[in-house]
C-alpha positions, 0 to 999 in steps of 0.5 A, spaced: 598 336 468 594 341 465 587 339 465 586 341 458 591 336 456 589 331 460 582 332 456 586 332 449 589 326 451 582 322 453 580 324 446 586 322 442 584 315 446 577 315 444 579 316 438 584 311 438 578 306 440 574 309 434 579 306 429 581 300 433 574 298 433 572 297 426 579 294 425 577 288 430 570 287 426 573 287 419 579 282 422 574 278 424 569 278 418 575 277 414 578 270 418 571 268 419 573 267 427 568 261 430 567 266 436 564 272 435 568 275 441 573 279 437 568 283 433 563 284 439 569 287 442 571 291 436 563 293 437 564 295 444 571 299 443 567 303 437 561 304 442 565 307 447 570 311 442 563 315 441 560 315 447 567 318 450 568 323 445 560 326 446 563 326 453 569 329 451 565 335 446 560 337 452 565 338 457 571 342 454 565 346 450 562 349 457 567 353 461 563 351 467 563 344 465 569 344 465 571 347 471 567 343 475 569 336 472 577 339 473 575 340 481 572 334 482 578 330 479 583 334 482 579 334 489 582 330 494 577 326 497 575 324 490 582 321 489 582 318 495 576 314 494 578 312 487 585 309 490 581 305 495 576 303 489 582 301 485 585 297 491 578 293 493 578 291 485 585 288 485 584 285 492 578 282 490 580 280 483 586 276 486 582 273 491 576 270 487 582 268 482 585 264 487 579 261 490 577 259 482 584 256 482 582 252 488 576 250 486 578 247 479 584 244 482 580 240 487 575 238 481 581 236 478 580 241 472 588 243 472 588 246 465 582 250 466 586 252 473 592 254 470 590 261 466 587 263 473 593 261 477 598 265 472 593 271 473 595 271 480 602 270 480 602 276 474 598 281 479 603 279 485 608 280 481 606 286 478 604 289 485 611 288 487 615 291 482 610 298 481 610 298 489 618 298 489 618 303 483 612 308 487 617 307 494 623 309 490 619 314 486 616 318 493 
């Protein structure tokens, strides 16, 4: 994919964050939810969207910055490091969730352990589905 198209897509995602954030904040105010998670999440999306738009503008304004960013993102070493970090993140999150399930089950907190066990199951199923797709594709 052309790097300029990729930057445009990122700008659209940031704009979507900026739209979704206030929607969540307004939904929280209108519905009077008992916790502030939804409005906090909306505020975080709004701030993140604004920061991404500013970052996108800085990168796309200057040709040398744009070229440096493109080289950094297409560099094989950076791609390998990114893939390795994703793999470690996935593995550690599954391991942590599994340990939480075991600890909560030992403590007799089966209702609290169930969402973590569903998370582990979902991630393993998704891993195998994407593995099979990648195996056929590549």
